[in-house]
C-alpha positions, 0 to 999 in steps of 0.5 A, spaced: 692 889 938 685 891 939 686 896 933 688 890 930 683 886 931 678 892 929 682 892 922 680 885 921 673 885 923 673 891 918 677 888 912 677 881 913 682 876 912 684 871 906 682 865 907 689 861 906 691 865 913 685 862 917 687 860 924 688 851 924 690 851 931 690 856 936 684 862 936 685 868 940 677 869 942 674 876 943 667 878 943 665 870 941 669 871 935 675 867 933 682 870 931 688 867 928 693 869 933 699 870 927 694 875 924 693 878 929 700 879 931 702 881 924 697 887 924 698 890 931 705 890 929 704 893 922 700 898 926 705 900 930 710 901 925 714 895 926 716 889 924 716 882 927 722 879 926 721 873 923 723 866 925 726 863 919 727 870 916 720 869 911 714 866 916 712 867 923 712 861 927 705 859 931 705 856 937 707 859 943 712 864 939 706 867 937 701 866 944 704 867 949 705 875 947 698 875 947 697 871 953 702 876 957 697 882 954 691 878 957 688 876 951 685 869 951 688 864 947 686 857 946 686 851 942 680 851 936 674 847 938 673 847 930 678 850 925 672 850 920 667 854 924 671 860 925 667 866 926 672 873 924 670 875 917 673 873 911 675 876 905 671 874 898 675 870 893 681 871 897 685 864 898 682 857 897 676 855 900 677 849 905 675 843 902 
């Protein structure tokens, strides 16, 4: 998971993948738990079994495994003030 966080720090995320309700918080940076889990799974050479065959649902399905590993996951205090890099021009800018 920590390697996935470093990947996100280095590569950024598309704007359409930003967290809306929950954030994994580490080193004063906020990360979208679903994306962290997807990146960590890819790094481990595994695929996450998606709940509906396509989209990983958030909430406790995503947050609990991260919390169980000792990470802090909490409601985003302000979903528009994320503190992690985004890819320029990727996805839609927030209104």
